[in-house]
Chimera marker file (.cmm) of the C-alpha trace (Angstrom):
<marker_set name="trace">
<marker id="1" x="-54.937" y="42.607" z="40.213" r="1" g="1" b="0" radius="0.5"/>
<marker id="2" x="-58.805" y="43.430" z="38.686" r="1" g="1" b="0" radius="0.5"/>
<marker id="3" x="-59.706" y="45.085" z="42.107" r="1" g="1" b="0" radius="0.5"/>
<marker id="4" x="-58.151" y="47.389" z="44.507" r="1" g="1" b="0" radius="0.5"/>
<marker id="5" x="-56.499" y="50.713" z="44.609" r="1" g="1" b="0" radius="0.5"/>
<marker id="6" x="-53.612" y="51.313" z="41.992" r="1" g="1" b="0" radius="0.5"/>
<marker id="7" x="-51.428" y="52.841" z="44.991" r="1" g="1" b="0" radius="0.5"/>
<marker id="8" x="-51.486" y="49.433" z="47.028" r="1" g="1" b="0" radius="0.5"/>
<marker id="9" x="-47.984" y="48.021" z="46.835" r="1" g="1" b="0" radius="0.5"/>
<marker id="10" x="-48.920" y="44.672" z="45.774" r="1" g="1" b="0" radius="0.5"/>
<marker id="11" x="-51.486" y="45.913" z="43.097" r="1" g="1" b="0" radius="0.5"/>
<marker id="12" x="-49.188" y="48.482" z="42.093" r="1" g="1" b="0" radius="0.5"/>
<marker id="13" x="-46.554" y="45.680" z="41.493" r="1" g="1" b="0" radius="0.5"/>
<marker id="14" x="-49.026" y="43.429" z="39.601" r="1" g="1" b="0" radius="0.5"/>
<marker id="15" x="-49.868" y="46.336" z="37.278" r="1" g="1" b="0" radius="0.5"/>
<marker id="16" x="-46.170" y="47.102" z="36.696" r="1" g="1" b="0" radius="0.5"/>
<marker id="17" x="-45.703" y="43.600" z="35.696" r="1" g="1" b="0" radius="0.5"/>
<marker id="18" x="-48.696" y="43.463" z="33.193" r="1" g="1" b="0" radius="0.5"/>
<marker id="19" x="-47.702" y="46.739" z="31.736" r="1" g="1" b="0" radius="0.5"/>
<marker id="20" x="-44.196" y="45.192" z="31.033" r="1" g="1" b="0" radius="0.5"/>
<marker id="21" x="-45.534" y="42.009" z="29.920" r="1" g="1" b="0" radius="0.5"/>
<marker id="22" x="-47.697" y="44.219" z="27.304" r="1" g="1" b="0" radius="0.5"/>
<marker id="23" x="-44.553" y="45.974" z="26.190" r="1" g="1" b="0" radius="0.5"/>
<marker id="24" x="-42.768" y="42.868" z="25.593" r="1" g="1" b="0" radius="0.5"/>
<marker id="25" x="-45.830" y="41.225" z="23.594" r="1" g="1" b="0" radius="0.5"/>
<marker id="26" x="-46.221" y="44.349" z="21.501" r="1" g="1" b="0" radius="0.5"/>
<marker id="27" x="-42.647" y="44.277" z="20.846" r="1" g="1" b="0" radius="0.5"/>
<marker id="28" x="-42.822" y="41.064" z="19.285" r="1" g="1" b="0" radius="0.5"/>
<marker id="29" x="-45.911" y="41.927" z="17.445" r="1" g="1" b="0" radius="0.5"/>
<marker id="30" x="-44.294" y="45.223" z="15.692" r="1" g="1" b="0" radius="0.5"/>
<marker id="31" x="-42.163" y="42.556" z="13.643" r="1" g="1" b="0" radius="0.5"/>
<marker id="32" x="-44.913" y="42.177" z="11.648" r="1" g="1" b="0" radius="0.5"/>
<marker id="33" x="-44.695" y="44.960" z="9.249" r="1" g="1" b="0" radius="0.5"/>
<marker id="34" x="-48.574" y="45.003" z="8.928" r="1" g="1" b="0" radius="0.5"/>
<marker id="35" x="-48.956" y="46.191" z="12.404" r="1" g="1" b="0" radius="0.5"/>
<marker id="36" x="-48.676" y="49.620" z="13.349" r="1" g="1" b="0" radius="0.5"/>
<marker id="37" x="-47.737" y="50.736" z="17.268" r="1" g="1" b="0" radius="0.5"/>
<marker id="38" x="-51.236" y="51.328" z="18.096" r="1" g="1" b="0" radius="0.5"/>
<marker id="39" x="-52.333" y="47.901" z="16.526" r="1" g="1" b="0" radius="0.5"/>
<marker id="40" x="-49.667" y="46.132" z="18.030" r="1" g="1" b="0" radius="0.5"/>
<marker id="41" x="-50.306" y="47.670" z="21.827" r="1" g="1" b="0" radius="0.5"/>
<marker id="42" x="-54.028" y="46.993" z="21.487" r="1" g="1" b="0" radius="0.5"/>
<marker id="43" x="-53.491" y="42.975" z="20.628" r="1" g="1" b="0" radius="0.5"/>
<marker id="44" x="-50.899" y="43.010" z="22.904" r="1" g="1" b="0" radius="0.5"/>
<marker id="45" x="-53.455" y="43.855" z="25.818" r="1" g="1" b="0" radius="0.5"/>
<marker id="46" x="-55.999" y="41.253" z="24.552" r="1" g="1" b="0" radius="0.5"/>
<marker id="47" x="-53.040" y="38.456" z="24.989" r="1" g="1" b="0" radius="0.5"/>
<marker id="48" x="-52.380" y="39.761" z="28.284" r="1" g="1" b="0" radius="0.5"/>
<marker id="49" x="-55.902" y="39.557" z="29.136" r="1" g="1" b="0" radius="0.5"/>
<marker id="50" x="-55.892" y="35.813" z="27.664" r="1" g="1" b="0" radius="0.5"/>
<marker id="51" x="-52.822" y="35.158" z="29.801" r="1" g="1" b="0" radius="0.5"/>
<marker id="52" x="-54.573" y="36.642" z="33.038" r="1" g="1" b="0" radius="0.5"/>
<marker id="53" x="-57.898" y="34.998" z="32.348" r="1" g="1" b="0" radius="0.5"/>
<marker id="54" x="-56.197" y="31.353" z="31.524" r="1" g="1" b="0" radius="0.5"/>
<marker id="55" x="-54.131" y="31.542" z="34.865" r="1" g="1" b="0" radius="0.5"/>
<marker id="56" x="-56.697" y="32.719" z="37.261" r="1" g="1" b="0" radius="0.5"/>
<marker id="57" x="-59.861" y="30.804" z="35.826" r="1" g="1" b="0" radius="0.5"/>
<marker id="58" x="-60.997" y="28.650" z="38.441" r="1" g="1" b="0" radius="0.5"/>
<marker id="59" x="-61.574" y="25.919" z="35.726" r="1" g="1" b="0" radius="0.5"/>
<marker id="60" x="-57.776" y="25.871" z="35.426" r="1" g="1" b="0" radius="0.5"/>
<marker id="61" x="-57.280" y="25.636" z="39.137" r="1" g="1" b="0" radius="0.5"/>
<marker id="62" x="-55.862" y="22.114" z="38.822" r="1" g="1" b="0" radius="0.5"/>
<marker id="63" x="-54.735" y="22.393" z="35.595" r="1" g="1" b="0" radius="0.5"/>
<marker id="64" x="-50.659" y="21.963" z="35.015" r="1" g="1" b="0" radius="0.5"/>
<marker id="65" x="-48.542" y="24.667" z="34.094" r="1" g="1" b="0" radius="0.5"/>
<marker id="66" x="-47.815" y="22.951" z="30.489" r="1" g="1" b="0" radius="0.5"/>
<marker id="67" x="-52.015" y="22.572" z="30.364" r="1" g="1" b="0" radius="0.5"/>
<marker id="68" x="-52.447" y="26.434" z="30.968" r="1" g="1" b="0" radius="0.5"/>
<marker id="69" x="-49.653" y="27.250" z="28.327" r="1" g="1" b="0" radius="0.5"/>
<marker id="70" x="-51.371" y="25.097" z="25.802" r="1" g="1" b="0" radius="0.5"/>
<marker id="71" x="-54.585" y="26.888" z="26.537" r="1" g="1" b="0" radius="0.5"/>
<marker id="72" x="-52.925" y="30.320" z="26.069" r="1" g="1" b="0" radius="0.5"/>
<marker id="73" x="-51.230" y="29.031" z="23.098" r="1" g="1" b="0" radius="0.5"/>
<marker id="74" x="-54.720" y="27.762" z="21.511" r="1" g="1" b="0" radius="0.5"/>
<marker id="75" x="-56.315" y="31.058" z="22.370" r="1" g="1" b="0" radius="0.5"/>
<marker id="76" x="-53.213" y="33.040" z="20.770" r="1" g="1" b="0" radius="0.5"/>
<marker id="77" x="-53.262" y="31.079" z="17.633" r="1" g="1" b="0" radius="0.5"/>
<marker id="78" x="-57.347" y="31.687" z="17.296" r="1" g="1" b="0" radius="0.5"/>
<marker id="79" x="-56.698" y="35.461" z="17.605" r="1" g="1" b="0" radius="0.5"/>
<marker id="80" x="-53.489" y="35.822" z="15.761" r="1" g="1" b="0" radius="0.5"/>
<marker id="81" x="-52.857" y="33.023" z="13.279" r="1" g="1" b="0" radius="0.5"/>
<marker id="82" x="-49.473" y="32.893" z="11.924" r="1" g="1" b="0" radius="0.5"/>
<link id1="1" id2="2" r="1" g="1" b="0" radius="0.2"/>
<link id1="2" id2="3" r="1" g="1" b="0" radius="0.2"/>
<link id1="3" id2="4" r="1" g="1" b="0" radius="0.2"/>
<link id1="4" id2="5" r="1" g="1" b="0" radius="0.2"/>
<link id1="5" id2="6" r="1" g="1" b="0" radius="0.2"/>
<link id1="6" id2="7" r="1" g="1" b="0" radius="0.2"/>
<link id1="7" id2="8" r="1" g="1" b="0" radius="0.2"/>
<link id1="8" id2="9" r="1" g="1" b="0" radius="0.2"/>
<link id1="9" id2="10" r="1" g="1" b="0" radius="0.2"/>
<link id1="10" id2="11" r="1" g="1" b="0" radius="0.2"/>
<link id1="11" id2="12" r="1" g="1" b="0" radius="0.2"/>
<link id1="12" id2="13" r="1" g="1" b="0" radius="0.2"/>
<link id1="13" id2="14" r="1" g="1" b="0" radius="0.2"/>
<link id1="14" id2="15" r="1" g="1" b="0" radius="0.2"/>
<link id1="15" id2="16" r="1" g="1" b="0" radius="0.2"/>
<link id1="16" id2="17" r="1" g="1" b="0" radius="0.2"/>
<link id1="17" id2="18" r="1" g="1" b="0" radius="0.2"/>
<link id1="18" id2="19" r="1" g="1" b="0" radius="0.2"/>
<link id1="19" id2="20" r="1" g="1" b="0" radius="0.2"/>
<link id1="20" id2="21" r="1" g="1" b="0" radius="0.2"/>
<link id1="21" id2="22" r="1" g="1" b="0" radius="0.2"/>
<link id1="22" id2="23" r="1" g="1" b="0" radius="0.2"/>
<link id1="23" id2="24" r="1" g="1" b="0" radius="0.2"/>
<link id1="24" id2="25" r="1" g="1" b="0" radius="0.2"/>
<link id1="25" id2="26" r="1" g="1" b="0" radius="0.2"/>
<link id1="26" id2="27" r="1" g="1" b="0" radius="0.2"/>
<link id1="27" id2="28" r="1" g="1" b="0" radius="0.2"/>
<link id1="28" id2="29" r="1" g="1" b="0" radius="0.2"/>
<link id1="29" id2="30" r="1" g="1" b="0" radius="0.2"/>
<link id1="30" id2="31" r="1" g="1" b="0" radius="0.2"/>
<link id1="31" id2="32" r="1" g="1" b="0" radius="0.2"/>
<link id1="32" id2="33" r="1" g="1" b="0" radius="0.2"/>
<link id1="33" id2="34" r="1" g="1" b="0" radius="0.2"/>
<link id1="34" id2="35" r="1" g="1" b="0" radius="0.2"/>
<link id1="35" id2="36" r="1" g="1" b="0" radius="0.2"/>
<link id1="36" id2="37" r="1" g="1" b="0" radius="0.2"/>
<link id1="37" id2="38" r="1" g="1" b="0" radius="0.2"/>
<link id1="38" id2="39" r="1" g="1" b="0" radius="0.2"/>
<link id1="39" id2="40" r="1" g="1" b="0" radius="0.2"/>
<link id1="40" id2="41" r="1" g="1" b="0" radius="0.2"/>
<link id1="41" id2="42" r="1" g="1" b="0" radius="0.2"/>
<link id1="42" id2="43" r="1" g="1" b="0" radius="0.2"/>
<link id1="43" id2="44" r="1" g="1" b="0" radius="0.2"/>
<link id1="44" id2="45" r="1" g="1" b="0" radius="0.2"/>
<link id1="45" id2="46" r="1" g="1" b="0" radius="0.2"/>
<link id1="46" id2="47" r="1" g="1" b="0" radius="0.2"/>
<link id1="47" id2="48" r="1" g="1" b="0" radius="0.2"/>
<link id1="48" id2="49" r="1" g="1" b="0" radius="0.2"/>
<link id1="49" id2="50" r="1" g="1" b="0" radius="0.2"/>
<link id1="50" id2="51" r="1" g="1" b="0" radius="0.2"/>
<link id1="51" id2="52" r="1" g="1" b="0" radius="0.2"/>
<link id1="52" id2="53" r="1" g="1" b="0" radius="0.2"/>
<link id1="53" id2="54" r="1" g="1" b="0" radius="0.2"/>
<link id1="54" id2="55" r="1" g="1" b="0" radius="0.2"/>
<link id1="55" id2="56" r="1" g="1" b="0" radius="0.2"/>
<link id1="56" id2="57" r="1" g="1" b="0" radius="0.2"/>
<link id1="57" id2="58" r="1" g="1" b="0" radius="0.2"/>
<link id1="58" id2="59" r="1" g="1" b="0" radius="0.2"/>
<link id1="59" id2="60" r="1" g="1" b="0" radius="0.2"/>
<link id1="60" id2="61" r="1" g="1" b="0" radius="0.2"/>
<link id1="61" id2="62" r="1" g="1" b="0" radius="0.2"/>
<link id1="62" id2="63" r="1" g="1" b="0" radius="0.2"/>
<link id1="63" id2="64" r="1" g="1" b="0" radius="0.2"/>
<link id1="64" id2="65" r="1" g="1" b="0" radius="0.2"/>
<link id1="65" id2="66" r="1" g="1" b="0" radius="0.2"/>
<link id1="66" id2="67" r="1" g="1" b="0" radius="0.2"/>
<link id1="67" id2="68" r="1" g="1" b="0" radius="0.2"/>
<link id1="68" id2="69" r="1" g="1" b="0" radius="0.2"/>
<link id1="69" id2="70" r="1" g="1" b="0" radius="0.2"/>
<link id1="70" id2="71" r="1" g="1" b="0" radius="0.2"/>
<link id1="71" id2="72" r="1" g="1" b="0" radius="0.2"/>
<link id1="72" id2="73" r="1" g="1" b="0" radius="0.2"/>
<link id1="73" id2="74" r="1" g="1" b="0" radius="0.2"/>
<link id1="74" id2="75" r="1" g="1" b="0" radius="0.2"/>
<link id1="75" id2="76" r="1" g="1" b="0" radius="0.2"/>
<link id1="76" id2="77" r="1" g="1" b="0" radius="0.2"/>
<link id1="77" id2="78" r="1" g="1" b="0" radius="0.2"/>
<link id1="78" id2="79" r="1" g="1" b="0" radius="0.2"/>
<link id1="79" id2="80" r="1" g="1" b="0" radius="0.2"/>
<link id1="80" id2="81" r="1" g="1" b="0" radius="0.2"/>
<link id1="81" id2="82" r="1" g="1" b="0" radius="0.2"/>
</marker_set>
């Protein structure tokens, strides 16, 4: 997803999924009245990057889905405390 030409079918599909995911995250973040549209979109990109790196990191290759989700939740909590 990081490398390749955006017109390649699989690459384009991955970018589309990423964009939809970021839109969904931004929609949730906008529920916080303190965040404007631009801030929610930027934070959604950061959360998306955290998710991608957690899923793609070689250190997590043997991790369970629950373990990866726990890692993502921990990083999200550090970034966006409740």
